[in-house]
N, C-alpha and C positions, 0 to 999 in steps of 0.2 A: 479871845485867844484862839478859839478853835479855827477861826478864819485864817489866822497867821499860820497855824500848823498845816492846814490843808494846802494853802497856796505855796508855802515853802517846800512841803514834801513833794507835791506833784510837780512844782517848778523844777526842783532838783532832778527829779526823774526824767523830765523832758529834756533838760540840759544835757544829761548823760547821753540820751538818744541822739541829740543834735551833735554832740561831740563825736559820737560814733560815725555819723554821716560825714562830718568834716574830715575825720580820719580816713574814711573810705575814699573821699574825693582826692585827698592828698596822695593816697596810695596809687591812684590812677592818673596822677599828673603827667605821666609819660605814656599812657595808654592811647593808642591811635584811635581817633574819632570818639573819645569818651565825652559824655555829657554830664556835667556836675549835677548832683542831686541837691534839692532845696527843701527846707522844712519851714513851716509857718505855724506859730502857736497862738492860741487864744484862751481866754478864761471862760469856763462854763459853770454856771451855778448848779449846786446840788439840788435836785428836785425833791420836794417834800416839805410839809409844813414844819416839822420839828427842826429842820436844818436850813433856816432861811439865810444864814450868814456865811455858809461854806461854799467854796468854789474850787474847781479843779482847773489846772493848766493842762490842755490837751493839744496834741499835734493835729491841727485842722487840715493841713495840706502837705502832701508829699509830692513835690513836682520836680521838674528838671530845668536846667538852664540850657536853652536851645541856641544860644549864641554860637557863632561860627568860631572854630579854633584856628590856630595858625597853620598855614600851608607850608609843608616841608618838602623841598625838592629832593628826590632820591635818584632819578635817572633810570629807574627800573621799569621795564616794559609792563609788568603786571601790577604796578602801583598806580592807583587812581585816587583822586580826591574830588569830592562833590563840591562844585563851585556854587557858593551861596546856599540857598535852601534846597532840601531834597534828601533822599535816602536811597541806599542800595538794598534791594530785596534779596533775602537769603532764606534758606530752608532749615528750620529747626530739626533736630533728630526725630521728633514726633510727626514730622511732615507738615507742620503749620508754617505759615509765612511770617517772617519777622523782618525788621529793618535795622540797618546799621550805617554808620558813617565811616567805618573802618574799611578802607579800600586797598589794603595790602593783600593781594590775592596770590594764589598758587595753583598749580595743576597737580592733582594727586596721581597715584600710581595707575589709576584706571582712566586717566585722561579727563577727569571732571574738574571744572573750574571751581575753586573753593576759596574761602577765607583762610587766613593763617590758623584760625581756630578749628578748621576742618568742617565748616558748614558749606553746603552747596550754594553757589551763587545762582540765583534764578534769572532766567531769560524770559522771552515772550512765551515760550512753550515749555518751561520747566528748567531743570539744570542744564548747563551748557557743557557739551562734550567737545574736547579738543583733539584733533587728529594727531597721531604721533609724528615726531621729527619735523615739527613746523615751528616757525617763529611767530609769536603772537603780538598783535598790536590792538589797543583799545582806543577807539575814536572818541571825540568830544561828546557825541550823542549816545555813547555806550555800545556802539557796534564793535564786535569782536571779530577781527580778521586774522587770517593766517597766510604765511608765505611758505610754500613748500621748499624743502631743501633742494638747491640746484636750479630752481626756477628763475626765470628772468626777473631782475629787480623791478619792482613796481606791480607785478602780477599778484593780486591778493584774492583770497577766497573768504567770503563772509561765512562764519560758522555760528553766529548767534548775536544777540543783542542783550545787554544787561537790562533788567527791569529796574527802571529808576522811577521813584514815586515821590510825591510831595503832599501827604495828607495834612489835614489841619493839626497843628501842634496840640490843640485842646483835645483831640481825639486819640492821642498817643499815650500809651502807658508802658512804663519800663518793667520788664520781667526780671526774675531773679538771676537770669543769665546775662543781664546787662543789655539785652536787645530790646527793641521797641516793637510794639504791635498795636493795632487798632483796638479800641475799648470793646467793640462788639465782636472782634475776632475775624471780621470779613476782610479779605485781601484788598488793599488799596489799588486804585487804577493807576496804570502807568502814565507818567507825565512827560510829554515830549519837551517841555521847557527846562527840565533838569539837565544840566550839563556837567561834564567831568573835566578835570585837569590831569593829563597824562604824566607819568613819571614823577608823581608826588603823592603824599599822603597828608591827611589833616591831623594835626596834633590835638591833644586834649584841650578843652576850653577851661580847665581849672586854673585859676590864678593862685599860684603858690603863696605869694605874699599875702593876699587877702585871706586865704585859708588859714595861714599861720596867725594872723591878727585875730581872726574869728575864734581860733582855739584858745588864745590867751584871754579874750573877752569872756568866752564861755567858762573858762576856769575861774575867773574872778566872780562871775555870777553864781557859780556853784558854791563858792566859798561864802558868798553873801547869804544864800539860802541856808547853808549850814549854821551860820551865825544867828540867823533868825530862829532856827529851831532851838539852838542853845539858849537864846534869850527867852523863848517861850517856856523852856524847861525851868529856867531860873525864876521867871515870874510865877510859875505854878508852885515852885518850892516856897517862895516867899509868901504867896497867898495862903498856902497850907499852914505855914508857921503863924501867920497873923490870925487865921481862924482858930488855931489851937490855943492861942493866948486868950482869945475871947471866950 
């Protein structure tokens, strides 16, 4: 009976955590460039000779779904979507390098190219500064060009180039801020094969229908674990009554 209690107890706990992950994914179904979080569970036996029959259910893998989300056309000059695999390099507030698929960009009051969340977008030599009173265009290879006001149409000045990277997915880890970075913390090398789609952004890769079905399934599994605990309690009560009669 102890095995039933341990499995049901830890299983219910892990289901609650997976339910929280699914809820988090659903909450970000409309977040630009969001990558769904994944959980995997396994049974681990309790080590020790007095407890050979007990086992825990543990979260063995916390990963991410790296499949590409839908491309949404916006027509905005500062919106870019990564085509296929790859990432846009940004600078965290602590100065470290991180990677995102959210390509909805802006220019702050100091003329620095940033994400909508206020993070500096990195170029080949650091953050990219945009001259005042210019029109910006971002090419397929990440080159940022400007056209001065009143200049001849077609005359452009290159002001920088977005740092586009494509590290191994197995070497990426999600931070608490939703951004990804390499496991060892070292900046990834720029990859010339990563390309962009201008005037568009990539939507979240969360499948709302699948997430809702998962939530219903998890709810039923949680109820099953609770019923198992109630059954264990009932068995224990009947066993105690039987021993008292003897």
